[in-house]
N, C-alpha and C positions, 0 to 999 in steps of 0.2 A: 634456511626456510623449511618449514614443516608442511609439505604439500598435502599430506593426509589431513592435517588440521584445517587447511584452507578449503579443501574439497568438502569436508564435513560441514563447515560453516556455509559455504556456497549452496550445498544441497539442502541444508535446513531452510535457507531463504528461498530457494527455488520452490520447495514444497509449500511453504507458508504464503509466499507471494502469489503463486498460482491460485491457491485457494482464495486469497483476498481479492485478487483481480476478478475472478469469476463472480464473486459476491457483488463487487462493484458493478460489473456488467448487468447482472440481474436487477440490482437496485436501480440502475439507470433506466432499464426497461420499465420497471414498475413506475418510476417517477414520470417517465414519458407518457405512459398510459393514463396517469392521473392528470395530465395536462401541464406538468411542471417541466417543460421542455428544456429550459436552460439547465436546471439541476440534473435532469436525466442525461443530457449531453455531457455535462461535466463528469459524471460517473462513468459513462461509456468511454469518454476520452481517457479517463483515469485508468480504465481497464487496459486500453491500448498502450499507454505509457508503462504500466506495470509489466505487461508482457514483454516490452522491449528490455526491461531490466532482467527478466527471466532469461531472455535470449543471451544477454551479456554474461550472466552467471553461468549458464550452461556452456557457453563458449569457453569461459575460463576453466571450468571443470575439465572439459575436454583437452584444453591446452596443458593442463597439469597431469594429464594421463589418467584421469578418473573416469568412472562410469556414471552416467547420469541415470537417476532413478525417477520413476513417476510414482510417488507415494500417495496414498489415498488422502482425500480431503475430509476434514471433520464436518459434521452437520452444523450449519449456521442458519440462524433465523433470518428470513427476509422481513424487513420492517417496513410497513407501508406508510407510516407517518414520517415525513421527511425530517422534521425536527428531532424526533426520537432517534432516527437513524444517525443523524450527525452526532448526537450525544454518545451513542453507542460506539460509533466509529472512532470518535475522539479518544475514548478509553483504550481502544485497540492501538491507535496510533501512538499514544503516550508510552504504552508498554513496548511497542515496537522500536521507537526511537531510543528508549533506554537500552534495549537489547542490542541495537546497532552500535551504540557507543561502546558497550562492553566488547562486542565482536571486533570492532575496529582496533581496539587496544590489543586484542589477542593476535591480530594479523600484521602487526607492525614489521615483522621480519619477512613478510612477503609483500614487497612494495607494490607490485602490480595488482594483486587482489585487494590490498589495503586501499589503493587509489580508487578502485571500482566501488568498494563498499563505502568509502568516504563520500563519493559522489552520490551514491544511493541514499546515504544518510542525509545529505543536504536536500535532496529531493523530498524525502519523507518529512523532514522538518518543515519544508514549505507547505506540504499537505496538512500537517498538524496546525500550522499557523492559520491556514485557510479555515479549517474547522473551528478553531478558537474564535477567529474573527466573525464567522457566520453566527456563532452562538452569541457573541457580544452584540452583533447587529440585531438579532432576534430579541434579545433582552432590551435593547434600546428602542426599537420601532414596533415590536410586537410580532408574533408569529404570523398573523394574517398578512400584515404589510410585507414581511419578508417573503412569504410564499407568493404574493402577487408579483414580486420582482423575479420569481423563478419561472413564470409562465412563458 
């Protein structure tokens, strides 16, 4: 097992996931303020779920004897249009899932970290499918009808 490689991978996701989680929290607040309470709560809950993954990754870094870093977040646009946000988030999710597949392959010799990352990958795929389904529903019933369902 290459603990250094595992720690680097985990730290990469701690940084990226913390950034993404904070954006989801803010987006949820924006959607709540717009009256889309179901959608807003979905993203606030998503923030909480993502931070639980960050805690697992940090715990594993510490188990491996690594040092946890708080690395700066990139600037990300907060998108007030819910449909446009889902489209933008879907593109990030697609790239993230692809990256997770590659990461899991590189961690096969560290079964504990591999299992954590594999579970996280399954969770991210579920989020990806939700976004794809939401956009398919929007295409089918129209944005206004879909947004009414988010009130």
